[in-house]
C-alpha positions, -999 to 999 in steps of 0.1 A, spaced: -94 660 704 -113 694 701 -151 687 697 -166 717 716 -180 747 702 -172 776 725 -182 812 726 -146 822 718 -144 800 688 -177 815 676 -165 849 681 -134 842 662 -153 827 634 -179 855 632 -149 881 632 -132 864 602 -164 859 583 -174 894 587 -139 905 576 -141 882 545 -176 898 537 -162 933 540 -132 924 518 -155 909 490 -182 934 493 -171 958 466 -148 934 447 -171 917 422 -162 906 387 -180 930 365 -184 905 337 -201 880 361 -220 904 383 -251 885 386 -232 853 398 -209 874 422 -240 891 437 -257 857 441 -228 842 459 -224 874 481 -260 873 488 -258 836 499 -229 843 522 -245 873 537 -277 854 545 -258 826 560 -240 851 582 -272 866 594 -286 830 600 -257 825 622 -264 855 642 -301 844 646 -292 809 657 -268 822 684 -287 851 697 -324 841 691 -323 804 694 -293 800 716 -279 773 694 -242 774 691 -239 743 669 -262 758 641 -246 792 644 -211 775 638 -226 756 608 -240 787 593 -208 806 595 -191 779 578 -215 779 549 -211 817 547 -174 814 546 -177 785 520 -197 807 497 -172 834 500 -144 810 494 -160 795 465 -168 828 449 -131 838 454 -117 806 439 -136 809 408 -128 845 405 -163 860 412 -146 881 439 -114 900 428 -96 894 463 -61 884 470 -59 879 508 -49 843 513 -56 845 549 -93 851 543 -98 832 509 -83 802 493 -70 823 464 -35 810 461 
């Protein structure tokens, strides 16, 4: 059983979350721009929270949780079409 949050695991999640943020950044559905911006803002804030928890609070558990929330917002936005993305490695879009 794998029940340990390691720095390597966090680094991998930070990398993929940043990649997903970058991929969604300019791919908003123009017809639902306000909702897309809101979802993206929430994802960005959780990503920043993860950095704060890791760097300022030295709390790997909360950092890991915040990264999962960040990616959850991105995934949900992609799934309902707020972000016009097609990369199934980064998003659940297929």
